[in-house]
C-alpha positions as CSV (number, residue, x, y, z in Angstrom):
1,M,30.1,-11.1,-8.4
2,I,30.3,-10.7,-12.3
3,R,28.6,-12.8,-14.6
4,A,28.0,-12.0,-18.1
5,R,25.6,-13.5,-20.9
6,R,25.7,-13.5,-24.9
7,L,22.9,-11.2,-26.1
8,S,23.2,-13.3,-29.8
9,D,21.7,-16.7,-28.0
10,G,21.6,-16.1,-24.3
11,Q,24.4,-18.3,-23.1
12,E,26.1,-17.7,-19.9
13,F,30.1,-17.4,-20.2
14,E,33.0,-16.6,-18.3
15,W,33.3,-12.9,-18.8
16,G,36.8,-11.6,-20.1
17,G,35.6,-7.6,-20.5
18,E,33.9,-8.2,-23.9
19,T,31.9,-4.6,-24.4
20,R,30.0,-5.8,-27.3
21,G,26.8,-8.1,-27.4
22,V,27.0,-9.1,-23.8
23,W,24.8,-8.5,-21.2
24,V,27.0,-8.1,-17.8
25,D,25.6,-8.4,-14.3
26,V,27.8,-7.0,-11.2
27,Q,26.5,-8.0,-7.8
28,G,27.9,-6.3,-5.1
29,I,28.2,-2.7,-5.1
30,T,32.0,-1.9,-4.0
31,A,34.9,0.1,-6.1
32,E,36.4,-3.6,-6.0
33,D,34.0,-5.2,-7.6
34,L,33.2,-2.0,-10.3
35,A,37.1,-1.6,-10.9
36,P,37.3,-4.4,-13.8
37,V,33.8,-3.0,-15.6
38,R,34.9,0.4,-15.6
39,A,38.1,-0.2,-17.4
40,V,36.2,-1.7,-20.1
41,F,33.0,0.4,-20.2
42,A,32.9,3.7,-20.6
43,L,30.7,4.5,-17.5
44,N,29.8,8.2,-16.3
45,R,30.8,9.6,-13.2
46,L,27.4,10.9,-12.2
47,A,25.7,7.6,-13.1
48,L,28.3,5.8,-11.1
49,E,27.9,8.3,-8.0
50,D,24.1,7.3,-8.6
51,V,25.0,3.8,-8.4
52,M,27.1,4.0,-5.1
53,E,24.7,6.0,-3.4
54,V,22.9,3.8,-0.5
55,G,19.0,4.4,-0.9
56,H,19.0,6.0,-4.3
57,W,15.4,7.2,-5.6
58,S,14.4,6.1,-9.0
59,R,15.7,8.2,-11.7
60,A,16.9,8.2,-15.5
61,E,19.0,9.9,-17.8
62,Q,20.5,10.1,-21.3
63,Y,24.1,10.4,-21.0
64,P,26.5,10.6,-24.0
65,E,28.4,7.3,-23.2
66,H,24.9,5.5,-22.6
67,A,21.3,5.4,-21.2
68,F,20.9,4.9,-17.5
69,I,18.0,3.9,-15.6
70,T,18.1,2.8,-11.4
71,V,14.8,1.7,-10.3
72,R,13.9,0.9,-6.6
73,S,11.1,-1.8,-5.9
74,F,9.8,-3.7,-3.0
75,A,12.4,-7.0,-2.1
76,R,9.2,-8.8,-0.9
77,P,6.2,-8.1,-2.9
78,E,3.5,-10.8,-1.3
79,T,4.3,-9.3,2.3
80,T,3.2,-6.1,3.9
81,E,7.1,-5.4,4.8
82,E,8.6,-2.1,3.7
83,F,12.2,-3.1,2.6
84,T,13.5,-2.4,-1.0
85,E,16.0,-3.3,-3.5
86,R,17.7,-1.0,-6.5
87,L,18.6,-2.3,-9.7
88,S,20.7,-0.1,-11.9
89,V,20.7,-0.5,-15.7
90,F,23.5,1.1,-18.2
91,V,22.5,0.7,-21.7
92,F,25.0,0.7,-24.8
93,P,23.8,0.4,-28.1
94,E,25.5,-3.2,-28.2
95,A,25.7,-4.3,-24.5
96,V,23.7,-3.5,-21.2
97,L,25.2,-3.5,-17.7
98,T,23.1,-4.3,-14.4
99,V,24.4,-3.3,-10.9
100,S,22.8,-4.1,-7.9
101,M,23.6,-5.0,-4.1
102,R,22.1,-8.5,-3.9
103,G,20.3,-8.9,-7.1
104,T,16.6,-8.2,-7.3
105,L,13.4,-10.0,-8.2
106,A,13.5,-9.0,-11.8
107,L,16.9,-9.6,-12.3
108,R,16.4,-13.5,-11.0
109,H,13.3,-13.6,-13.5
110,V,14.7,-12.3,-16.6
111,W,18.7,-13.6,-16.2
112,P,17.0,-17.3,-17.2
113,L,14.5,-15.6,-19.4
114,V,17.0,-14.7,-22.3
115,N,18.4,-17.9,-22.6
116,G,15.3,-19.3,-23.3
117,R,14.3,-16.9,-26.2
118,E,14.6,-17.6,-29.7
119,S,15.3,-14.4,-31.1
120,V,17.9,-12.4,-30.9
121,N,18.4,-10.3,-27.7
122,S,19.2,-6.6,-27.6
123,A,20.3,-3.9,-24.8
124,A,17.0,-2.6,-25.2
125,E,14.8,-5.2,-24.8
126,V,17.0,-6.7,-21.6
127,T,16.1,-3.4,-20.5
128,Y,12.8,-3.8,-21.0
129,E,12.4,-7.0,-19.6
130,L,14.0,-6.0,-16.3
131,L,11.8,-2.7,-16.3
132,D,8.4,-4.7,-17.3
133,H,9.2,-7.5,-14.2
134,T,10.1,-4.6,-12.0
135,A,6.6,-3.2,-12.7
136,D,5.0,-6.8,-12.0
137,T,6.5,-6.4,-8.5
138,F,4.5,-3.3,-7.8
139,F,1.3,-5.2,-9.1
140,T,1.9,-8.0,-6.6
141,V,2.3,-5.6,-4.1
142,A,-0.7,-3.7,-5.1
143,D,-2.7,-6.9,-4.7
144,T,-1.3,-8.0,-0.9
145,L,-2.2,-4.5,0.1
146,E,-5.5,-4.9,-1.2
147,A,-6.5,-7.9,0.2
148,E,-5.3,-6.4,3.6
149,V,-7.3,-3.8,2.9
150,D,-10.4,-5.9,2.5
151,A,-9.5,-8.0,5.5
152,L,-9.5,-4.6,7.2
153,E,-13.0,-3.9,6.3
154,E,-14.5,-6.9,6.9
155,R,-12.9,-6.5,10.5
156,V,-14.6,-3.1,11.0
157,F,-18.0,-4.6,10.1
158,R,-18.1,-7.6,12.2
159,A,-16.2,-6.6,15.2
160,E,-18.2,-3.6,16.9
161,R,-15.3,-3.0,19.7
162,E,-12.3,-3.3,17.6
163,N,-10.9,0.1,16.7
164,P,-9.1,0.3,13.3
165,V,-7.6,3.7,13.3
166,G,-4.0,2.1,14.1
167,A,-4.1,-0.5,11.3
168,V,-5.8,1.9,8.9
169,F,-2.7,4.2,9.2
170,D,-0.4,1.8,9.3
171,L,-1.5,0.6,6.1
172,K,-1.8,4.0,4.7
173,Y,1.9,4.5,5.4
174,L,2.5,1.1,3.4
175,I,0.5,2.3,0.4
176,G,2.0,5.8,0.2
177,Q,5.4,4.5,0.2
178,A,4.7,2.1,-2.5
179,R,2.9,5.1,-4.5
180,R,5.8,7.1,-4.3
181,L,8.3,4.3,-5.2
182,A,5.9,3.5,-8.6
183,T,5.5,7.4,-9.2
184,D,9.1,7.9,-9.3
185,A,9.9,4.5,-11.4
186,R,7.0,5.8,-13.7
187,E,8.8,9.5,-14.1
188,A,12.4,7.6,-14.7
189,S,10.9,5.2,-17.8
190,A,9.1,7.9,-19.2
191,L,12.4,10.3,-18.9
192,L,14.4,6.9,-20.4
193,G,11.7,6.6,-23.2
194,R,11.8,10.4,-24.1
195,H,15.8,10.5,-24.8
196,A,17.0,7.0,-25.1
197,E,18.4,6.3,-28.4
198,G,17.0,3.2,-30.1
199,S,14.5,2.2,-32.4
200,A,10.7,2.9,-32.8
201,A,10.1,-0.8,-31.6
202,D,12.5,0.3,-28.3
203,L,10.6,3.6,-27.6
204,V,7.5,1.8,-27.8
205,R,8.6,-0.9,-25.2
206,Y,9.4,1.9,-22.9
207,R,6.3,3.4,-23.2
208,D,4.6,0.3,-22.1
209,V,6.6,0.1,-18.9
210,Q,5.9,3.7,-18.2
211,D,1.8,2.9,-18.7
212,S,2.6,-0.3,-16.0
213,F,3.9,2.0,-13.6
214,T,1.2,4.3,-14.1
215,R,-1.6,1.5,-13.7
216,A,0.4,0.8,-10.5
217,A,0.4,3.7,-8.5
218,S,-3.2,4.2,-9.6
219,R,-3.9,1.1,-8.1
220,F,-2.5,2.4,-4.8
221,E,-3.9,5.8,-5.2
222,S,-7.3,3.8,-5.5
223,L,-6.3,1.9,-2.1
224,R,-5.6,5.5,-0.1
225,E,-9.0,6.6,-1.0
226,A,-10.4,3.1,0.1
227,L,-8.8,3.8,3.3
228,T,-10.1,6.9,3.7
229,S,-13.6,5.9,3.2
230,L,-13.0,3.3,5.5
231,L,-11.8,5.5,8.3
232,D,-14.7,7.5,7.7
233,L,-17.3,4.9,7.2
234,H,-15.6,3.3,11.2
235,L,-16.5,7.1,12.5
236,S,-19.8,6.9,11.1
237,L,-20.4,3.5,12.7
238,Q,-19.0,4.5,16.1
239,S,-21.4,7.9,15.8
240,Q,-24.5,5.7,14.7
241,R,-23.4,3.0,17.7
242,M,-23.4,6.2,20.2
243,N,-26.5,7.6,19.5
244,E,-28.0,4.5,19.7
245,V,-26.5,3.9,23.2
246,M,-27.7,7.6,24.0
247,R,-31.3,6.8,22.6
248,T,-31.3,3.8,25.3
249,L,-30.3,5.6,28.1
250,T,-32.6,8.8,27.0
251,A,-35.3,6.6,27.2
252,V,-34.7,4.8,30.5
253,S,-34.1,8.0,31.9
254,V,-37.2,9.1,30.7
255,V,-39.1,6.3,32.0
256,F,-38.0,6.9,35.5
257,L,-38.8,10.6,35.5
258,P,-42.1,10.5,36.4
259,L,-41.3,8.1,38.8
260,T,-38.9,10.4,40.1
261,F,-41.5,12.6,40.2
262,L,-44.0,10.7,42.0
263,A,-41.3,9.3,44.6
264,G,-40.6,13.0,45.2
265,V,-44.3,13.7,45.7
266,W,-44.6,11.3,48.6
267,G,-41.9,11.7,50.0
268,M,-42.6,15.5,51.3
269,N,-44.0,14.0,54.5
270,F,-46.5,16.6,55.0
271,E,-49.3,15.9,58.1
272,H,-51.8,16.1,55.9
273,M,-51.3,14.0,52.9
274,P,-54.3,11.3,52.8
275,E,-52.1,8.8,50.9
276,L,-50.0,8.0,53.8
277,R,-52.4,7.1,56.4
278,Q,-54.2,4.8,53.7
279,P,-53.3,1.3,54.1
280,W,-53.3,0.3,50.5
281,G,-51.0,3.8,49.9
282,Y,-47.5,1.8,49.7
283,A,-49.0,-0.8,47.2
284,F,-50.8,2.0,45.5
285,A,-47.7,4.0,44.9
286,W,-46.1,0.8,43.5
287,L,-49.0,0.3,41.3
288,S,-48.3,4.1,40.1
289,F,-44.7,3.1,39.3
290,I,-45.4,0.2,37.4
291,A,-47.9,1.3,35.2
292,V,-46.3,4.6,34.5
293,G,-43.0,2.9,33.8
294,A,-44.6,-0.1,31.6
295,A,-46.8,2.5,29.5
296,L,-43.8,4.3,28.8
297,A,-41.7,1.4,28.0
298,A,-44.2,-0.2,26.1
299,Y,-44.7,3.3,23.9
300,F,-41.0,3.6,23.6
301,K,-40.5,0.3,22.1
302,R,-43.3,0.4,19.8
303,R,-41.6,3.2,18.3
304,G,-38.4,1.7,17.8
305,W,-36.7,3.6,20.5
306,W,-35.6,1.0,22.7
């Protein structure tokens, strides 16, 4: 699918091969789809190879024919799904060409936005809006993952028996992937800002986009550190709970230790043991057990060991 808008007024029109003052959007990356575009636009061969390669990372380059940037981002940033999408932008002095598989979130936001703007649109402005809205998707991902981390922290504190290790490493994987995508996009936008041809205002826009990607990557790094701290906290809580269990078991063992000693003494069955022949011997033994056990239990309770 090929569609086009005029940069002068943002109006959509039937594209017939115009290469000046237009924004041409191509969706569906096949050789047949790109053939009419390649016939009128001077597209660098290396840039075309990057566009056609599935799963290509984010990168930018200033070719003699045009500036080029391709950016990967999340297709569903409001969820924790790792499905990604990619948008490639060819920036000419008087035109901009975007290529994607099925469109992206940023493209769907910016395409109608251009029609509503009163000022004259330039290729650099369109590129900036596309990259800026792409950066916004990373902030949405960061908000989604932050909510997941907060919920996991609450589960760790509320559920004593729950083991969050698996969920922590699943989130760390997602956060690591998001951080890598944001870092790649930051490097690509930085390279575009350093080498792309344009006015001072255009270069400021590219630096603004670079800052947005930098802040997004920083948020992901903070989330990774929070998960690491959460895992350490979980291990500390588990150790504390284990210590409490061991302290209780130790207290119970200490209570029964003197009782075991007394039972062993009275169970030796020597012939001349006076307690064995006494009618009150059995009752005396039980009273001794109860008194010693109760005294030790009360002492441990007062010291907070039980």
